[in-house]
Backbone as CSV, one residue per row, in Angstrom:
resi,resn,N_x,N_y,N_z,CA_x,CA_y,CA_z,C_x,C_y,C_z
1,MET,74.510,88.631,114.724,75.204,89.305,113.926,74.740,91.079,114.220
2,GLU,75.764,90.744,115.173,75.886,92.812,115.572,77.013,93.712,115.274
3,ILE,75.657,94.711,115.159,76.417,95.365,114.495,76.197,96.642,114.838
4,LYS,77.357,97.605,114.720,77.100,99.101,115.692,77.405,100.056,115.013
5,VAL,77.917,101.134,115.012,78.812,102.708,113.954,79.871,102.446,114.147
6,ILE,80.712,102.434,114.051,81.862,102.117,113.792,82.806,104.062,114.470
7,LYS,83.494,103.577,115.399,83.723,104.941,115.919,85.915,104.762,115.283
8,THR,86.435,104.084,116.241,87.320,103.593,116.189,88.613,103.292,114.761
9,ASP,89.461,103.075,114.447,90.397,102.136,113.342,90.255,101.538,113.338
10,GLN,90.396,100.507,114.868,90.249,99.500,114.824,89.010,98.450,115.235
11,GLU,87.872,99.024,114.849,86.427,99.218,114.628,85.941,98.919,113.074
12,TYR,86.625,100.038,112.774,86.748,100.033,111.429,88.202,98.470,110.597
13,GLN,88.614,98.496,110.939,89.360,97.191,110.208,88.434,95.569,110.864
14,LYS,87.691,96.017,111.725,87.646,94.293,111.708,86.124,94.739,110.620
15,ALA,85.279,95.611,110.743,84.178,95.783,109.948,84.036,95.288,108.271
16,LEU,85.993,95.793,108.506,86.248,95.527,106.789,86.013,93.824,106.483
17,LYS,87.083,93.970,107.707,87.514,91.751,107.616,86.096,91.020,107.339
18,ARG,85.071,91.540,107.822,83.420,91.020,108.316,82.799,91.094,107.034
19,LEU,83.423,92.395,106.318,82.586,92.315,104.937,83.101,92.055,104.398
20,ASP,84.827,91.436,103.991,85.421,90.653,103.462,84.865,89.559,103.010
21,ASP,84.952,89.295,104.737,84.082,87.177,104.745,83.212,87.520,104.038
22,ILE,81.578,88.094,103.427,80.788,87.669,103.884,80.104,88.179,101.684
23,PHE,81.579,88.946,101.756,81.077,90.251,100.725,80.184,89.501,99.932
24,ASP,80.184,87.919,99.433,79.685,87.117,97.946,78.123,86.426,99.287
25,ALA,77.855,86.584,100.615,76.466,86.281,100.173,75.229,86.884,99.657
26,PRO,73.931,85.704,99.363,72.736,85.583,98.813,72.881,87.252,99.856
27,ILE,71.593,88.346,98.410,71.112,89.310,98.731,69.795,88.887,99.451
28,ASP,69.070,87.791,99.588,68.196,88.097,100.972,68.657,86.687,101.658
29,SER,69.525,87.260,102.347,70.249,86.380,103.553,70.316,87.170,104.693
30,PRO,70.576,86.776,105.373,71.327,87.507,106.762,72.202,88.154,106.810
31,GLU,73.114,87.683,106.197,74.948,87.995,105.746,74.460,88.883,104.660
32,GLY,73.656,88.599,104.098,73.474,90.026,102.825,72.764,91.248,103.704
33,ASP,72.240,91.275,104.377,71.630,92.629,104.881,72.726,93.214,105.658
34,GLU,73.889,92.461,106.390,74.644,92.869,107.138,75.473,93.201,106.541
35,ALA,75.843,92.725,105.399,77.005,93.409,103.763,76.872,94.894,103.497
36,ASP,74.775,94.805,103.464,74.166,96.215,103.208,74.786,97.178,104.342
37,ILE,74.467,96.754,105.702,74.185,97.792,106.282,75.949,98.210,106.871
38,LEU,77.216,96.706,106.707,78.365,96.874,107.601,78.676,98.366,106.134
39,SER,78.529,98.245,104.648,79.235,98.936,103.447,78.633,100.547,104.139
40,ILE,77.628,100.467,104.159,77.012,101.497,104.994,77.408,102.751,105.761
41,PHE,78.036,101.670,107.151,78.790,102.056,107.995,80.120,102.366,107.704
42,ILE,80.937,101.694,106.808,82.299,101.636,105.733,82.744,102.762,105.222
43,GLU,81.498,103.202,104.635,81.680,104.170,104.002,81.421,105.434,104.790
44,LYS,80.533,105.756,105.213,81.164,106.123,106.618,82.074,107.199,107.126
45,TYR,82.663,106.310,107.516,83.334,106.146,108.239,84.806,106.177,107.762
46,GLU,84.706,105.968,105.908,85.645,106.394,105.227,85.591,107.952,104.983
47,GLU,84.339,108.059,104.590,84.514,109.669,104.582,84.862,110.308,105.746
48,GLU,84.442,110.667,106.512,85.166,111.173,107.721,86.230,111.348,108.063
49,HIS,87.026,110.169,108.079,88.571,110.070,108.384,89.693,109.285,106.987
50,TYR,89.136,109.371,105.330,89.691,109.571,104.872,89.313,109.871,103.408
51,PRO,88.859,111.019,104.074,88.043,111.594,102.758,88.952,112.486,101.762
52,ILE,88.935,111.487,100.245,89.827,112.296,99.490,89.351,113.226,98.599
53,GLU,90.249,113.689,98.000,89.524,115.899,98.153,89.629,115.791,95.861
54,ALA,88.772,116.013,95.308,88.413,115.978,94.326,89.974,116.929,93.413
55,PRO,90.145,116.918,92.368,91.564,116.517,91.542,91.162,117.968,91.205
56,ASP,92.204,118.750,91.040,92.180,120.487,90.206,91.517,120.131,88.682
57,PRO,91.243,120.820,87.949,90.911,120.898,86.650,91.797,120.552,86.326
58,ILE,93.369,121.258,86.161,93.900,120.870,85.104,93.983,119.294,85.528
59,GLU,93.994,118.547,86.584,94.066,117.386,86.667,92.720,116.512,86.174
60,ALA,92.216,116.920,86.756,90.584,116.476,85.825,90.330,116.511,84.445
61,ILE,91.064,117.602,83.999,91.220,117.288,82.060,92.289,116.211,81.817
62,LYS,93.393,115.863,82.391,94.293,115.440,82.420,93.451,113.390,82.109
63,PHE,92.850,113.390,83.202,92.500,112.359,83.185,90.969,112.174,83.006
64,ARG,90.679,112.676,82.270,89.447,112.377,81.141,90.041,112.612,79.595
65,MET,90.847,113.208,79.978,91.545,112.988,78.199,92.585,111.510,78.141
66,GLU,93.135,110.986,78.837,93.692,110.089,78.966,92.149,108.531,78.777
67,GLN,91.689,108.680,79.465,90.240,108.089,79.585,89.116,108.173,78.606
68,MET,89.431,109.262,77.501,89.279,109.080,75.806,89.687,108.460,75.045
69,ASP,91.911,109.300,74.979,92.332,108.821,74.426,92.652,109.867,73.805
70,LEU,93.026,110.587,74.513,92.813,111.876,73.457,93.906,113.232,73.350
71,ASN,95.157,113.811,72.962,95.827,114.470,73.127,95.692,116.263,72.878
72,LYS,96.741,116.696,73.475,96.533,118.434,73.094,95.948,118.859,71.584
73,SER,96.706,118.265,70.770,96.159,118.652,69.418,94.413,117.988,69.534
74,ASP,93.788,116.645,69.595,92.111,116.807,70.438,92.087,118.116,70.930
75,LEU,92.912,118.207,72.147,92.043,119.703,73.186,91.737,120.795,72.741
76,ALA,93.010,120.735,71.618,93.072,122.180,71.114,92.106,122.349,70.845
77,GLY,91.737,120.956,69.315,90.319,121.597,68.831,88.571,121.619,69.607
78,ILE,89.304,121.838,70.598,87.951,121.611,71.559,87.673,123.432,73.064
79,ILE,89.461,123.080,72.827,90.014,124.997,73.942,89.753,125.830,73.075
80,GLY,90.922,126.050,72.127,91.470,126.480,70.849,92.833,126.198,70.452
81,TYR,93.335,127.282,70.550,95.130,127.293,70.029,95.915,125.486,70.985
82,LYS,96.780,124.981,70.386,97.342,124.375,71.121,98.506,125.150,72.180
83,SER,98.781,126.956,71.500,99.868,127.102,72.369,98.706,127.540,74.053
84,ARG,97.140,127.768,73.596,96.870,127.926,74.919,96.244,126.849,75.776
85,VAL,96.143,125.367,74.970,96.411,124.642,75.638,97.658,124.084,77.086
86,SER,99.042,124.685,75.768,100.107,124.228,76.201,100.098,125.843,77.746
87,GLU,99.293,126.920,77.677,99.831,127.660,78.899,98.750,127.330,80.106
88,ILE,97.375,126.900,79.335,96.687,126.189,80.583,97.471,124.721,80.841
89,PHE,98.013,124.392,80.764,98.912,122.913,81.261,99.799,123.076,82.146
90,SER,100.719,124.232,81.610,100.867,125.059,82.094,101.213,125.882,83.480
91,ARG,99.697,125.947,83.312,99.423,126.847,84.650,99.856,128.164,84.533
92,LYS,99.988,128.546,83.537,100.384,129.790,83.166,98.772,130.697,82.567
93,ARG,97.929,129.700,82.804,96.112,130.692,81.714,95.474,130.363,83.287
94,LYS,94.119,130.615,83.367,93.148,129.686,84.270,92.787,129.959,82.563
95,LEU,91.907,128.936,82.718,90.410,128.113,82.541,89.496,130.237,82.468
96,ASN,88.905,129.838,81.207,88.340,131.107,81.047,86.559,130.306,81.557
97,LEU,85.362,130.594,81.456,83.715,130.365,81.551,83.693,129.527,80.435
98,GLN,84.181,130.130,78.790,83.478,129.219,77.457,84.772,128.044,77.700
99,MET,86.151,128.321,77.865,86.634,126.814,77.816,86.103,126.249,78.986
100,ILE,85.791,126.492,80.221,84.756,125.559,81.282,83.530,125.376,80.761
101,ARG,82.866,125.190,80.263,81.430,124.646,78.929,81.578,124.479,77.763
102,LYS,82.479,124.715,77.463,83.379,123.481,75.921,83.694,122.155,76.922
103,LEU,84.678,122.314,77.359,85.406,120.852,78.274,83.791,120.465,79.139
104,HIS,83.096,120.931,79.954,82.023,119.991,79.929,81.301,119.344,78.671
105,ASP,81.042,120.211,77.762,79.948,119.623,76.793,80.484,118.744,76.179
106,LYS,81.870,119.014,75.124,82.701,117.761,74.829,83.282,117.087,75.601
107,LEU,83.903,116.860,76.470,84.446,115.832,77.937,84.136,115.493,79.069
108,LYS,82.179,116.111,79.121,81.824,115.911,80.424,81.887,115.833,81.265
109,ILE,82.943,116.380,81.617,83.407,116.624,82.549,83.050,117.482,83.812
110,PRO,82.144,117.219,85.300,81.290,117.861,85.790,81.840,119.259,86.164
111,TYR,81.242,120.470,85.910,81.518,121.389,86.067,81.629,121.797,86.988
112,GLU,81.368,120.751,88.740,82.445,121.287,90.029,83.472,120.815,89.816
113,ALA,83.893,120.641,89.416,85.792,119.730,88.944,86.195,120.789,88.356
114,LEU,85.314,121.620,87.072,86.303,122.345,86.158,85.953,124.222,87.076
115,ILE,85.802,123.855,87.665,85.164,125.671,88.882,86.269,125.512,89.514
116,GLU,87.313,124.315,90.537,88.169,124.751,91.248,89.091,125.658,91.730
117,GLU,89.331,125.795,92.635,90.299,126.873,92.297,91.756,126.269,92.672
118,TYR,92.734,126.578,91.736,93.752,125.553,91.753,95.079,126.401,90.875
119,LYS,95.916,126.185,91.407,97.687,127.345,90.937,98.275,126.888,89.938
């Protein structure tokens, strides 16, 4: 088992293949230990080279609504009138602090996702 820090895309691809080969290895085996270490190195490489940006607040709300099978009328019950929901979704109105608090409390959307800048 030769494990080293992943520095190139070629090493990254090789590490992914190896992890795929040993993914189902028993936890208390040398291959299981190797899989744990490889997954850490792969994750670090991906964070540096393939970052995933957080969605803007409106997309986060829409995603959470989809997860919870909610519609705009349901959201109006949380933050106010249907017209206000339409204005927010069309990006004509920004979320205010009171809306952010309600969305966090009712939909469990993290504050960090709701306070991001958006256009």
